[in-house]
C-alpha positions in Angstrom: -65.1 44.5 60.2 -62.9 42.8 57.7 -60.7 40.0 58.9 -57.8 38.9 56.8 -55.0 36.6 58.0 -51.6 37.8 57.3 -50.2 35.3 54.7 -46.5 35.1 55.7 -44.3 32.9 53.8 -44.4 30.3 56.5 -48.2 30.1 56.6 -48.2 29.9 52.7 -45.9 26.9 53.0 -48.2 25.4 55.6 -51.2 25.7 53.2 -49.4 24.1 50.5 -48.2 21.3 52.8 -51.7 20.5 53.9 -53.7 21.1 50.7 -51.7 21.3 47.5 -51.6 18.3 45.3 -49.7 18.8 42.0 -49.5 15.8 39.5 -46.2 15.2 38.0 -47.0 16.5 34.5 -48.1 19.9 36.1 -44.9 20.0 38.2 -42.8 19.3 35.2 -44.5 22.1 33.2 -44.2 24.6 36.1 -40.6 23.8 36.6 -39.8 24.2 32.9 -41.7 27.6 32.7 -39.9 28.9 35.8 -36.7 29.2 33.7 -38.3 31.5 31.2 -38.2 35.3 31.3 -42.0 35.4 31.1 -42.5 33.0 34.0 -44.7 35.5 35.9 -47.4 35.0 33.4 -48.0 31.4 34.7 -50.6 30.9 37.4 -49.6 29.3 40.6 -50.2 25.8 41.5 -52.7 26.8 44.2 -54.7 28.7 41.5 -54.5 25.8 39.2 -55.8 23.5 42.0 -58.6 26.0 42.8 -59.8 26.0 39.2 -59.8 22.2 39.3 -62.0 22.2 42.3 -64.4 24.7 40.6 -64.6 22.5 37.6 -65.5 19.5 39.6 -68.0 21.5 41.8 -69.9 22.4 38.7 -69.5 19.1 36.8 -67.9 20.9 34.0 -67.5 19.1 30.6 -67.1 21.9 28.2 -64.8 24.8 28.9 -63.2 27.7 27.3 -59.8 29.3 28.0 -58.7 32.6 26.7 -55.0 33.0 27.1 -52.8 29.9 27.4 -49.1 30.8 27.7 -47.2 27.5 28.4 -50.4 25.8 29.3 -50.5 25.2 33.1 -54.1 26.1 33.5 -54.9 24.3 30.2 -53.2 21.1 31.3 -54.9 21.3 34.8 -58.2 21.6 33.1 -57.7 18.7 30.7 -56.5 16.6 33.6 -59.6 17.5 35.6 -62.2 17.0 32.8 -64.0 13.6 32.5 -63.1 11.4 29.5 -65.8 13.0 27.4 -64.9 16.5 28.4 -63.3 19.1 26.1 -61.5 22.4 26.6 -61.4 24.9 23.8 -58.4 27.3 24.3 -57.0 30.3 22.3 -53.7 32.1 22.4 -52.2 34.6 19.9 -48.7 32.9 20.2 -48.0 29.8 18.1 -44.7 29.4 20.1 -46.6 29.0 23.5 -49.4 27.0 21.9 -46.8 24.4 20.8 -45.4 24.2 24.2 -48.7 23.9 25.8 -50.0 21.2 23.4 -46.7 19.3 23.9 -47.2 19.0 27.5 -50.9 17.9 27.0 -49.8 15.2 24.6 -47.1 13.9 27.1 -49.8 13.8 29.8 -52.1 11.8 27.5 -54.9 14.4 27.5 -54.4 16.1 24.1 -57.6 14.5 22.8 -59.6 16.7 25.2 -57.9 19.9 23.8 -59.0 22.1 21.0 -56.2 24.8 20.9 -56.7 27.6 18.4 -53.9 30.1 17.5 -54.8 33.6 16.6 -56.3 36.9 17.9 -58.8 35.8 20.5 -61.3 38.3 19.3 -61.4 36.7 15.9 -61.3 33.3 17.4 -64.2 33.9 19.8 -66.3 35.6 17.2 -65.9 32.5 15.0 -66.7 30.3 17.9 -69.9 31.8 18.8 -71.1 31.3 15.2 -70.5 27.5 15.4 -73.6 25.5 15.5 -74.6 24.7 19.1 -71.8 26.7 20.7 -73.8 29.6 22.2 -75.0 28.7 25.7 -73.2 25.3 25.8 -70.1 26.0 27.8 -69.9 25.3 31.5 -66.8 27.2 32.4 -64.8 30.1 31.0 -61.3 31.1 32.3 -59.9 34.6 31.2 -56.1 35.1 31.5 -55.1 37.0 28.4 -54.4 40.7 27.5 -56.2 43.0 29.9 -57.3 45.4 27.3 -59.5 42.6 25.7 -61.1 41.5 28.9 -64.4 43.3 28.3 -64.6 41.9 24.9 -63.7 38.4 26.0 -66.1 38.6 28.8 -69.1 39.4 26.4 -68.2 36.5 24.2 -67.8 34.3 27.3 -71.2 35.1 28.4 -72.8 34.3 25.2 -71.0 30.9 25.2 -71.9 30.0 28.8 -74.9 28.2 29.8 -77.2 29.7 32.5 -75.4 28.6 35.7 -72.1 28.5 34.1 -69.1 30.0 35.7 -66.6 32.6 34.4 -63.3 33.1 36.1 -61.1 36.2 35.4 -57.5 36.3 36.5 -55.3 39.4 37.6 -58.3 41.6 38.5 -56.3 43.3 41.3 -53.2 43.7 39.0 -50.6 43.8 41.9 -52.8 46.4 43.7 -52.3 48.9 40.9 -56.1 49.1 40.3 -56.4 51.4 43.4 -53.4 53.6 42.5 -54.9 56.5 40.5 -51.4 57.8 39.6 -51.1 54.5 37.3 -52.9 55.2 34.1 -51.4 52.7 31.6 -53.8 50.9 29.3 -53.8 47.6 31.1 -54.5 49.0 34.5 -57.3 51.3 33.2 -58.9 48.4 31.3 -58.9 46.3 34.5 -60.5 49.2 36.4 -63.2 49.4 33.8 -63.7 45.7 33.7 -64.0 45.3 37.4 -66.7 48.1 37.5 -68.5 46.6 34.4 -68.9 43.3 36.2 -70.0 44.8 39.4 -72.8 46.6 37.6 -73.8 43.7 35.4 -77.1 42.2 36.5 -76.6 39.3 34.2 -74.3 37.6 36.7 -73.8 36.7 40.4 -70.4 38.0 41.2 -67.6 37.6 43.7 -64.1 39.0 43.7 -61.5 37.0 45.7 -58.2 38.6 47.0 -56.5 35.3 46.0 -53.1 35.4 44.2 -53.4 38.5 41.9 -57.2 38.6 42.3 -59.8 36.4 40.9 -63.4 37.3 39.9 -66.1 34.6 39.7 -69.1 35.3 37.8 -72.1 32.9 37.5 -74.3 33.5 34.6 -77.9 34.0 35.8 
């Protein structure tokens, strides 16, 4: 029997009141992004805090982020990592990368950020060739174009150390993954991605019905 509490707005507000902590630089970034037409691309503060807890739980020092947008998850990661930590991030948009890096600079954590602009496939292909990169990352976060998820996942696994954690966002895609009448490229790509991970014996897997769906995969 599956038991799921009904997350009413009142209950969600309660959860935020008793658990959410959002540092001022993150609040400023979120409020600035909320004015943009593309604001739905930003993760929620609850998701950001959850990622921060995961980073602390595994003692992450070297992380990878595929898809940055205005930088909420990037800034949350940089604020969470220890002084000797580093996040490598990639985004195809120079515009969003500039915004994200600007917020990291104002928060005093830009020295932890290696932000690369360009097609993520090319960026990751180059990254895996760098000396010592393969098997050295503790954490990977995927939140980019959905058609690229399978490719990004493969690169992510190559870069992760055994026991490292990969997190993929939007895996439920507003529930469209179960609506077979929806056959656009992004939805079909997510269905294929979800099935691929479920059948992949290289990872330990859990899909969480949190926000728009998060999959956690630990490299064996």
